[in-house]
N, CA and C atoms as a LAMMPS dump frame, in Angstrom:
ITEM: TIMESTEP
0
ITEM: NUMBER OF ATOMS
354
ITEM: BOX BOUNDS ff ff ff
-5.0000000000000000e+02 5.0000000000000000e+02
-5.0000000000000000e+02 5.0000000000000000e+02
-5.0000000000000000e+02 5.0000000000000000e+02
ITEM: ATOMS id mol type element x y z
1 1 1 N -318.622 381.202 -266.731
2 1 2 C -318.696 382.941 -266.659
3 1 3 C -318.863 383.701 -268.057
4 2 1 N -320.046 384.349 -267.913
5 2 2 C -320.721 384.653 -269.101
6 2 3 C -321.888 385.703 -268.811
7 3 1 N -322.049 386.507 -269.781
8 3 2 C -323.272 387.748 -269.676
9 3 3 C -324.142 387.127 -270.724
10 4 1 N -325.519 387.225 -270.576
11 4 2 C -326.442 387.07 -271.119
12 4 3 C -327.199 388.294 -271.435
13 5 1 N -327.213 389.141 -272.656
14 5 2 C -328.23 389.997 -272.879
15 5 3 C -329.421 389.685 -273.401
16 6 1 N -330.511 390.491 -273.232
17 6 2 C -331.761 390.133 -273.757
18 6 3 C -332.676 391.776 -273.186
19 7 1 N -333.553 391.481 -274.006
20 7 2 C -334.78 392.968 -273.678
21 7 3 C -334.924 393.35 -275.191
22 8 1 N -334.514 393.203 -276.228
23 8 2 C -334.299 393.659 -277.63
24 8 3 C -335.723 393.159 -278.462
25 9 1 N -335.796 394.109 -279.098
26 9 2 C -337.104 393.535 -280.038
27 9 3 C -337.627 394.646 -280.961
28 10 1 N -338.891 394.757 -281.372
29 10 2 C -339.071 396.057 -282.105
30 10 3 C -339.968 396.941 -281.629
31 11 1 N -339.92 398.248 -281.461
32 11 2 C -340.414 399.133 -281.012
33 11 3 C -340.447 400.375 -282.015
34 12 1 N -341.507 401.235 -281.882
35 12 2 C -341.923 402.525 -282.721
36 12 3 C -340.871 403.652 -282.116
37 13 1 N -340.628 404.403 -283.143
38 13 2 C -339.986 405.901 -282.89
39 13 3 C -340.974 406.394 -281.466
40 14 1 N -340.017 406.709 -280.89
41 14 2 C -340.36 407.314 -279.462
42 14 3 C -340.959 406.474 -278.497
43 15 1 N -340.572 405.107 -278.524
44 15 2 C -340.753 404.284 -277.752
45 15 3 C -339.811 404.166 -276.635
46 16 1 N -339.92 402.768 -275.715
47 16 2 C -338.698 402.654 -274.5
48 16 3 C -338.471 401.187 -274.622
49 17 1 N -337.544 400.729 -274.053
50 17 2 C -336.862 399.099 -274.288
51 17 3 C -336.312 399.198 -273.262
52 18 1 N -336.105 398.111 -272.221
53 18 2 C -335.149 398.055 -271.316
54 18 3 C -334.212 396.911 -271.568
55 19 1 N -333.16 396.813 -271.989
56 19 2 C -332.045 395.857 -272.114
57 19 3 C -331.57 395.309 -270.671
58 20 1 N -331.513 393.867 -270.804
59 20 2 C -330.741 393.214 -269.462
60 20 3 C -329.429 392.805 -269.737
61 21 1 N -328.617 392.589 -268.709
62 21 2 C -327.208 391.763 -269.102
63 21 3 C -327.301 391.055 -267.712
64 22 1 N -327.398 389.762 -267.547
65 22 2 C -327.379 388.82 -266.311
66 22 3 C -326.223 388.29 -266.186
67 23 1 N -325.165 388.606 -265.268
68 23 2 C -323.93 387.959 -265.294
69 23 3 C -323.874 386.509 -264.386
70 24 1 N -323.059 385.351 -264.981
71 24 2 C -322.934 384.114 -264.04
72 24 3 C -321.468 383.99 -264.255
73 25 1 N -321.758 383.056 -262.683
74 25 2 C -319.973 383.056 -262.783
75 25 3 C -319.211 383.901 -262.003
76 26 1 N -319.74 385.072 -261.894
77 26 2 C -319.023 386.234 -261.378
78 26 3 C -319.649 387.352 -260.491
79 27 1 N -319.2 388.173 -259.815
80 27 2 C -320.055 389.285 -259.213
81 27 3 C -320.002 390.478 -260.325
82 28 1 N -320.994 391.056 -260.846
83 28 2 C -321.226 392.186 -261.54
84 28 3 C -320.503 393.035 -261.471
85 29 1 N -320.709 393.81 -259.938
86 29 2 C -320.503 395.038 -258.872
87 29 3 C -319.034 395.042 -259.429
88 30 1 N -318.238 393.846 -259.706
89 30 2 C -316.742 394.089 -259.711
90 30 3 C -316.208 394.167 -260.984
91 31 1 N -316.815 394.578 -261.786
92 31 2 C -316.587 394.984 -263.196
93 31 3 C -316.994 396.49 -263.547
94 32 1 N -316.244 396.853 -264.343
95 32 2 C -316.91 398.251 -265.037
96 32 3 C -317.99 397.277 -266.284
97 33 1 N -318.805 397.939 -266.507
98 33 2 C -319.856 397.114 -267.524
99 33 3 C -320.026 398.357 -268.568
100 34 1 N -320.093 397.749 -269.779
101 34 2 C -320.01 398.664 -271.129
102 34 3 C -321.397 398.407 -271.788
103 35 1 N -321.998 399.186 -272.364
104 35 2 C -322.895 398.813 -273.392
105 35 3 C -322.523 399.505 -274.797
106 36 1 N -322.615 398.343 -275.766
107 36 2 C -322.053 398.938 -276.971
108 36 3 C -323.378 398.718 -278.09
109 37 1 N -323.352 398.86 -279.405
110 37 2 C -324.046 398.6 -280.491
111 37 3 C -323.358 398.773 -281.565
112 38 1 N -324.107 397.804 -282.493
113 38 2 C -323.392 397.82 -283.786
114 38 3 C -324.467 397.875 -284.568
115 39 1 N -324.832 398.681 -285.306
116 39 2 C -325.631 399.064 -286.672
117 39 3 C -325.029 398.296 -287.785
118 40 1 N -325.92 397.606 -288.611
119 40 2 C -325.652 396.878 -289.895
120 40 3 C -324.547 397.889 -290.801
121 41 1 N -323.912 397.438 -291.216
122 41 2 C -322.694 397.765 -292.092
123 41 3 C -321.928 399.088 -291.495
124 42 1 N -321.772 399.218 -289.8
125 42 2 C -321.154 399.891 -289.063
126 42 3 C -320.485 399.695 -287.971
127 43 1 N -319.366 400.161 -287.654
128 43 2 C -318.232 399.56 -286.637
129 43 3 C -319.339 399.662 -285.229
130 44 1 N -318.689 398.681 -284.536
131 44 2 C -319.219 398.981 -283.165
132 44 3 C -318.754 400.127 -282.156
133 45 1 N -320.017 400.61 -281.589
134 45 2 C -319.561 401.747 -280.747
135 45 3 C -319.815 401.606 -279.404
136 46 1 N -319.518 402.477 -278.467
137 46 2 C -319.767 402.482 -277.06
138 46 3 C -321.032 403.379 -276.827
139 47 1 N -321.99 402.888 -275.856
140 47 2 C -323.359 403.786 -275.73
141 47 3 C -323.04 404.145 -274.226
142 48 1 N -322.651 403.391 -273.519
143 48 2 C -322.561 403.992 -272.049
144 48 3 C -321.399 402.971 -271.35
145 49 1 N -321.077 403.593 -270.469
146 49 2 C -319.949 402.65 -269.584
147 49 3 C -320.162 403.083 -268.034
148 50 1 N -320.507 402.211 -267.166
149 50 2 C -320.133 402.343 -265.54
150 50 3 C -319.361 401.823 -265.168
151 51 1 N -318.461 402.378 -264.371
152 51 2 C -317.161 401.793 -263.865
153 51 3 C -317.535 400.898 -262.532
154 52 1 N -317.038 400.209 -261.871
155 52 2 C -316.972 399.41 -260.38
156 52 3 C -316.649 400.405 -259.511
157 53 1 N -316.09 401.477 -259.769
158 53 2 C -315.798 402.471 -258.543
159 53 3 C -316.619 403.405 -258.337
160 54 1 N -318.229 403.163 -258.62
161 54 2 C -319.365 403.955 -258.643
162 54 3 C -319.055 405.325 -258.825
163 55 1 N -318.02 405.724 -259.71
164 55 2 C -318.218 407.162 -260.252
165 55 3 C -319.219 407.457 -261.244
166 56 1 N -318.773 408.3 -261.973
167 56 2 C -320.098 408.739 -263.104
168 56 3 C -320.119 407.65 -264.461
169 57 1 N -321.219 407.844 -264.484
170 57 2 C -321.656 406.79 -265.734
171 57 3 C -321.012 407.715 -267.533
172 58 1 N -320.486 406.835 -268.305
173 58 2 C -320.445 407.716 -269.509
174 58 3 C -321.534 407.158 -270.29
175 59 1 N -322.05 408.297 -271.391
176 59 2 C -322.729 408.015 -272.096
177 59 3 C -322.443 408.55 -273.408
178 60 1 N -322.493 408.376 -275.145
179 60 2 C -322.13 408.606 -275.809
180 60 3 C -323.258 409.859 -276.37
181 61 1 N -322.887 410.705 -276.742
182 61 2 C -323.668 412.303 -276.943
183 61 3 C -324.843 411.83 -277.671
184 62 1 N -324.806 410.731 -278.568
185 62 2 C -326.296 410.384 -279.215
186 62 3 C -327.5 409.579 -278.5
187 63 1 N -326.892 409.181 -277.303
188 63 2 C -327.961 408.5 -276.164
189 63 3 C -328.403 409.28 -275.131
190 64 1 N -327.261 410.603 -274.516
191 64 2 C -327.056 411.33 -273.574
192 64 3 C -328.622 411.912 -273.383
193 65 1 N -329.41 411.6 -271.946
194 65 2 C -330.587 412.302 -271.649
195 65 3 C -331.509 411.127 -272.437
196 66 1 N -331.157 410.298 -272.805
197 66 2 C -332.453 409.384 -273.475
198 66 3 C -332.143 407.837 -272.827
199 67 1 N -330.823 407.482 -272.507
200 67 2 C -330.487 406.094 -272.312
201 67 3 C -330.064 406.488 -270.558
202 68 1 N -330.154 405.296 -269.828
203 68 2 C -329.953 405.543 -268.503
204 68 3 C -329.447 403.895 -268.419
205 69 1 N -328.012 403.779 -267.685
206 69 2 C -327.147 402.477 -267.333
207 69 3 C -327.28 402.308 -266.17
208 70 1 N -327.715 401.137 -265.652
209 70 2 C -327.755 400.667 -263.812
210 70 3 C -327.633 399.271 -263.998
211 71 1 N -327.278 398.839 -262.721
212 71 2 C -326.705 397.453 -262.153
213 71 3 C -327.661 397.428 -260.928
214 72 1 N -327.864 396.194 -260.725
215 72 2 C -328.61 395.393 -259.511
216 72 3 C -327.723 394.269 -259.157
217 73 1 N -327.148 394.609 -258
218 73 2 C -326.527 393.909 -257.625
219 73 3 C -326.947 392.154 -257.141
220 74 1 N -327.999 392.532 -256.215
221 74 2 C -328.666 391.444 -255.895
222 74 3 C -329.518 390.715 -257.064
223 75 1 N -329.788 391.244 -258.123
224 75 2 C -329.82 390.491 -259.205
225 75 3 C -328.875 389.627 -259.883
226 76 1 N -327.842 390.487 -260.042
227 76 2 C -326.232 390.336 -260.47
228 76 3 C -326.882 390.739 -261.889
229 77 1 N -327.546 391.771 -262.492
230 77 2 C -327.583 392.113 -263.454
231 77 3 C -327.492 393.529 -263.887
232 78 1 N -326.89 393.663 -264.883
233 78 2 C -327.145 395.483 -265.695
234 78 3 C -328.316 395.614 -266.328
235 79 1 N -328.314 397.036 -266.308
236 79 2 C -329.955 397.401 -267.431
237 79 3 C -329.249 398.501 -268.378
238 80 1 N -329.786 398.479 -269.327
239 80 2 C -329.738 399.904 -270.236
240 80 3 C -331.314 400.113 -270.351
241 81 1 N -331.743 401.201 -269.935
242 81 2 C -333.26 401.711 -270.13
243 81 3 C -332.994 402.977 -271.505
244 82 1 N -333.999 402.393 -272.448
245 82 2 C -333.645 403.556 -273.578
246 82 3 C -335.103 404.278 -273.754
247 83 1 N -334.986 405.246 -273.579
248 83 2 C -335.974 406.173 -273.904
249 83 3 C -336.362 406.855 -275.079
250 84 1 N -337.388 407.307 -275.729
251 84 2 C -337.257 408.3 -276.658
252 84 3 C -336.584 407.446 -278.036
253 85 1 N -336.532 406.565 -278.214
254 85 2 C -335.949 405.67 -279.127
255 85 3 C -336.147 406.302 -280.823
256 86 1 N -335.247 406.17 -281.401
257 86 2 C -335.152 406.73 -282.673
258 86 3 C -334.701 405.732 -283.756
259 87 1 N -334.937 405.923 -284.99
260 87 2 C -334.641 404.751 -285.972
261 87 3 C -333.183 404.603 -286.073
262 88 1 N -332.028 405.563 -285.797
263 88 2 C -330.911 405.296 -285.829
264 88 3 C -330.168 404.709 -284.48
265 89 1 N -331.129 404.412 -283.601
266 89 2 C -331.252 403.379 -282.503
267 89 3 C -330.782 401.923 -282.846
268 90 1 N -331.369 401.851 -283.961
269 90 2 C -331.467 400.381 -284.351
270 90 3 C -330.073 399.832 -284.568
271 91 1 N -330.087 398.773 -283.734
272 91 2 C -328.699 398.288 -283.765
273 91 3 C -328.687 396.938 -283.208
274 92 1 N -327.369 396.266 -283.082
275 92 2 C -327.167 395.019 -282.261
276 92 3 C -326.625 395.574 -281.164
277 93 1 N -327.352 395.366 -279.976
278 93 2 C -326.717 395.533 -278.804
279 93 3 C -326.324 395.157 -277.969
280 94 1 N -325.181 395.262 -277.352
281 94 2 C -323.992 394.237 -276.317
282 94 3 C -323.699 394.922 -274.941
283 95 1 N -323.573 394.003 -274.331
284 95 2 C -322.81 394.12 -272.619
285 95 3 C -321.635 393.251 -272.568
286 96 1 N -320.659 394.149 -271.863
287 96 2 C -319.488 393.414 -271.46
288 96 3 C -318.576 394.236 -270.392
289 97 1 N -317.885 393.342 -269.75
290 97 2 C -317.239 393.594 -268.646
291 97 3 C -316.103 394.681 -269.183
292 98 1 N -316.301 395.593 -269.75
293 98 2 C -315.301 396.745 -270.285
294 98 3 C -316.081 397.96 -271.185
295 99 1 N -315.244 399.018 -271.351
296 99 2 C -315.442 400.06 -271.668
297 99 3 C -314.761 400.767 -273.094
298 100 1 N -314.093 399.272 -273.389
299 100 2 C -313.216 399.503 -274.349
300 100 3 C -313.869 398.836 -275.753
301 101 1 N -314.01 399.402 -276.65
302 101 2 C -314.895 398.67 -277.779
303 101 3 C -314.057 397.454 -278.443
304 102 1 N -312.871 397.646 -278.397
305 102 2 C -311.806 396.726 -278.923
306 102 3 C -311.297 395.645 -277.688
307 103 1 N -311.701 394.954 -277.219
308 103 2 C -311.321 394.042 -275.786
309 103 3 C -312.06 392.796 -275.975
310 104 1 N -311.097 391.923 -276.895
311 104 2 C -311.7 390.569 -276.695
312 104 3 C -311.284 389.615 -275.672
313 105 1 N -310.623 390.274 -274.825
314 105 2 C -310.298 389.34 -273.75
315 105 3 C -311.263 389.749 -272.715
316 106 1 N -312.193 390.51 -272.856
317 106 2 C -313.256 390.675 -271.737
318 106 3 C -314.367 389.773 -271.923
319 107 1 N -315.461 389.61 -271.14
320 107 2 C -316.415 388.889 -271.298
321 107 3 C -317.349 389.791 -272.068
322 108 1 N -318.141 389.088 -272.866
323 108 2 C -319.248 389.944 -273.967
324 108 3 C -320.337 388.869 -273.803
325 109 1 N -321.312 389.655 -273.689
326 109 2 C -322.87 389.121 -273.963
327 109 3 C -323.005 388.759 -275.658
328 110 1 N -323.958 387.961 -275.856
329 110 2 C -324.274 387.643 -277.052
330 110 3 C -325.091 388.689 -278.101
331 111 1 N -325.351 389.671 -277.623
332 111 2 C -326.116 390.574 -278.56
333 111 3 C -327.705 390.635 -278.422
334 112 1 N -328.004 391.462 -278.795
335 112 2 C -330 391.461 -278.482
336 112 3 C -329.895 392.523 -279.547
337 113 1 N -331.067 391.993 -280.571
338 113 2 C -331.526 393.029 -281.42
339 113 3 C -332.403 394.389 -281.246
340 114 1 N -332.149 395.373 -281.531
341 114 2 C -333.194 396.577 -281.256
342 114 3 C -333.456 397.093 -282.544
343 115 1 N -334.756 397.018 -282.82
344 115 2 C -335.218 397.545 -284.068
345 115 3 C -336.044 399.068 -283.914
346 116 1 N -336.172 400.242 -284.201
347 116 2 C -336.791 401.142 -284.292
348 116 3 C -337.256 401.445 -285.644
349 117 1 N -338.765 401.482 -285.626
350 117 2 C -339.06 401.547 -286.912
351 117 3 C -341.129 401.461 -286.992
352 118 1 N -341.457 402.471 -287.504
353 118 2 C -342.954 402.617 -287.61
354 118 3 C -343.609 401.639 -288.723
């Protein structure tokens, strides 16, 4: 039972990346899926949260209008589409089966580094 995050990399300001979070051992549409990030020297913060009840998705104010979370049940994968990236978006991004920042008993992916720099 695990989540595997990928898709990070180096991108110029204004660019786009799509992060993927592949679930194995469970069905991803049966859990809430949160995306989080942690920049160097800062605390982890929630970026978005999709409930498993098909209600509205939460986005942090800092990414609202630029990031879009989604999931594909057939591929058992969640995605975070990130557009208009800014240097402040530089961080390690994590996916998890929770919308809580401090939830050690939930399933967390290993993190993928996003660097926004010219």
